[in-house]
Residue, then its C-alpha position, 0 to 999 in steps of 0.5 A: m314208217d309204213l304200217i301194214v296190217v295183216e290177219s295174223p302174227t305168223k303172216a306178219r313174221t313171214l313178210s317181216r323176212f323180206l320187207g325193209s325196215g321201213f315197215d312196221l306190221e300189226a295182226t288184227m288176229g281175225h276179224i275185229k267186229d262181228l254181229p252180237k251173239s245174243t241179239l239178231g243184230v240186223d235191223i230189218e226195219k233200217n234196210f237190214e242194217p248189220l248192227y256190227e260190235p267190236i269183238a271183246k277179245k281183239k281190243d288189244a289188237v285194235s288199240k296197237i294198230k290204232s296207235k301205230a296208225k297215229n304216226a305211220k306215213n302209209i297204211y296198207i291193209a294186206t288181209d286175205p284176197d277174198r270176201e272175208g279178208e275185204a271185210i276185215a280190211f273194210h273194218v280196219s279202214e274204219i277204226i284208224n280215224g280217217k287216216k288214208n289207207f290203201r288195200i293191197v292183196f297178193h295171192e302168195i306171201t312172197k317178196e316179188a308178190v308183196e312188192e308188186a301189190l305195194k306198187n299196185p294199191r287200191a281202196v277197199n272193194v266195196n262189192l266184195v264187202d257187201a258180198q260178205v255182209a250179205r252172207r252174214v246177214l242172210d246166215r244170221l236172219v235164217g239161223y236166228k229165226l228158225s232156231p226158236l222154231l225148231w226149239k217149239k216143233v222138233r227139241r229144245g237146244l237146236s239151231a239151223g243153218r242156211v247151208q249146213s242144213v242142206a248138207v245135212r239134207l244130202i246125208v239123210e236122203r242118201e241114208k234113206e236111199i240106203e234103207s229103201f234098197t233092194p239088192q238085185e242078184y246078178w252073175d258075171i261069168f269068167c272063163l280061163v282060157s290058154k294058147k294051144d301051143s303054150k301054158e300062157e293062161f288069161s282070164v275073159k269076161l262074158i260081154k254078150i249072149g247073141e246080139g244082146s247083153a250078158k245080163i244073167t239074173n239067176e243061178k239057173q241062167a248061170t247053170q245054162v250058160v256054164s253048161d253051154l261055155k264048157g262044151a264050147s270051142y274058143k276062137v279069137s274073133s279080134v285083136e285090137k292094139r292102141e295107144v291110150k293117153k292119160s292126162p294128168y290132173p289140174p292143180f288143186t283147188t280148195s275143194t280138190m285139195t280137201q278131198a285129197g286130204a280125206r281120201i288119202f290120209g283120212w284128214s278132216a277138211k278142217k285139219t287140211m285147211s288148218l294145215a293149208q293155212k300154215l303153209y300159205e302164212e309161212g309163204a310156202i304155198s299160194y292162198h289155199r281158199t281158191d276154186s280156180t285152177f288158174v296158174a300165173a304166167s311166172a309161175l308157169e314159166k318157172v315149173r316148165g323150166y324145173i321140168k326140163e331141167k330135173f327130167g328132160n325135153q321128153y316129159l315136157p309138153a310143147s306149150p303150157r297146160f291150161y285147165k277149165t275151172t269146174s266150179k259153178v262160179a270161180q270166185e274173184a281172180h284167184e290162182a290154183v293152189r301151188p308151191t310159191d317156189v317150185n324148186f323147194k320139193f320139201v319144207a321139212k328142213a324149216s323148223r316151224f313145219g311139222k310132219d303133216e305140213e310136210t305131207l301136204y305140201q309135198l302132195i301139193w308140190k307134186r300135183f302142181v309139178a304133174s299137172q304141167m308134164k306130158e301125158a302118161l302112155y299106155d299100150e292097151t290090147v283088147i282081145e275078143i273071143t268067141a264061143l257058140k253064141y257067147l262074146l268074151r273080152a279081155s282087157g290089157q294095158v301096160i305102161k309105155f311112157d310114165g310122163w306125169k305119173k313119174v311125179l305122181p304114181s299111183k298104187l293102182d299103176e303097177l296093179g292095173q298092169i296086165t299083160l296079155p299073151g300075143v294071139k292071132n285073129g282067128e286063132d283057136l284057144n284051149l278052155v281051162k276052166v269056167d268060173p261063175q260069180q254070184k253078185f248083187t247090186e249095191a246100195p249107194a255109198r254113204y258120203t265121206e267128207a271127200s264126196l260131200i265136198k265133191t257133190l257140194e261143189k258140183l251142186g253150186i252149194g257153199r264156196p272154198s271158205t265154207y266147206a270145212p266149217i260146214i262139215s265141222t258144224i253138222q257134226i258138232r251139232n250132232y246132226v250126222e255122225k262118222e262112223e269108219g269115215k262115213f256120214i250117218p245122220t242122227p235121229v235128230g238130224v232126220a227130224v230137223v231135215d224132215f221138218l225143214v224140207a216139209n215146211f220150207p221147201d224153197i228155202f232147203d231146196y239145193a237148186f235154191t241154195a245154189e242160186m242163192e251163192d250166185t246171188l252173193d257172186k253178182i253182189a261181189d261182182g257189183k251186178n246186184v245190191w245186197t239189200d235188194s237180194i236180202k229183201k227179196f229173200w226175206n219177205p217171203f221167208n218171214d210170211k212162211l215162217t209165221e205160218v209154219t210157227k202157227h199151223s204145224k205140227r211137232v215132230k217126233i224124234e224116232v228113238e232106239k228102244l233097248g228092251k229094258k224097263c225103266p228102273t226108275c218108274k218101272q212103266g217106261e222103257l229105256v231108250i237111246r236119245v241124241g242131246r246137244f252133247g251126244k247119245f244118252i239113255s233115258c225113259s221113254r216116258f220123258p218128261d214125266c220121268k226124268h230117269t238118265e243114264k250115261y250111253v256107252e257104245k261098245a265095239g263087240m270085243k275086249c281091249p287088245e291091249c288089257g283083255k279086261g276092258d271092253v272096247i268102247v266108242k269114244k268122242t273127242r270134244r270136237g266130236k270125232r270118234f275114236f276107240g278106247c278101253s272101258r277101264y280107262p284110266k287104268c288101261k290107257w289104250a285108244s285108237w282111231r280105227n275099229p280094231k274089230p276085224e270086219a266080217k268078210t262077205q262070202n261069194v255064194a257061187g262055186t265052179p261048176 
């Protein structure tokens, strides 16, 4: 009997559904070896040799694999088709006592893909293993060496991650941009006009004054323009009609899938990846850790056949669509995230899937099918109107052929359709009213999970397997908090970033971090030797570490004062600090005064259920914010969303 080794029992069960009785399956339950938790685990003097040790809780899994390997005719290691999977395969090959084994890879768990993989076994790819080892060693060296420095210079209990700290830097720098932002006043002027012979009205916007732009920066200027427009005659100066094509989006990559999960459903990257993992292991979708938009020829043939059958030839392009991968360096020969069988629009009929898995599957299915359909066509009309020295414009767009939007419509499609009345060049129009609107420029938006992942990918920082852990880790470490879906750095996060950027400007530079990712990719391609790459990094880093340890000053973490005296020492003020487990109240004279209190963040309203308790902000064990009643457990009201209505901004301008 042949033995196939995979990572998870779910993956093993899926394989067993279509493999014959000649195969036995066993799961590693993830990695079986890792660096020790309590020591550095890297022998720097021996060319950065990683000192891997067995993971204690995987002892039973390893024992089963060893036992079954003894009697197996052939051993196939079918761990995931990426660097982590290759590293697991390498460690499995080490524990089976020298018995000959084969590495097989597939990007979807289907009968056809697995049978093809069994026909084309190979050896473990040492280059991929080296790339994984290099990342692990690099991250361990940075984290293990910097953390004691942060304890000494910033605060005890802190830790630093090579890539995570750069992600926090993005959030901190965005917050500083917001704090330093000064709103600038500007005015938009709209006119409501109508045809002379009918009551059809439409709105036009001022776009030019003379030969210059319609830049109006104060009320005095706006008042003058409004006065001119009220006394002006309006004439159509141009009517342009054209057909506009809108192409479909490419199929999902890890980055775009997690962005969509956050934007559409409010899911964390970790949740989206967990759902995708289940779908992949059950054989419903292709491998979900990918930065490629490539689609196999067989899948293209099937989806084109599906489109032709279900929607007709008018929705099928003459040839398949191919998309350029936008990631700076796409890893290995992965495919885009897609359904393994396009004929299955739903997977809920399988009891092993829950509601959220179904929701994600349908999104993946729609995105994939839409990506191979014809463009959506719109009739666009642009009308320009002159009034004295002023040029005004109206744009309208009506869908002519839905194309790919038949499968993947947007809520904005209907809202965005504006039908303009038929007018002719030179036609005179009536003015109904002038509508000046005072506005102010807005500060850059805080990062959401979606926009942070998009920025990391654009900068070349991180890879498909690291986006979710990065975002999860920076929250667990209390370097950032998420409020209303947006990231805000904590005082500790700001202090750590300021310290690291000031003292290690090269290491925590965006370009350098991206360059290290490129180096890891070159190791995976066999172009770089991993130990040489680590050595090149380590020597200057270690020298800088020694210098900073000796000469840098201790950083003071900014604290929020509550305006109350400490009830214990009567001298210090009560302040809000951030510890390992979140915010707490202490005395400003700490450590001389050890007074502490539990911090309760109030939302500023009474509980909507009992009406007695206050709505307070709480956190789950994993650091996610939610709202609850202060009278818990007597009142068990809770919500992910803030029940307090948001204050609405009032426009200053009226209609003169």
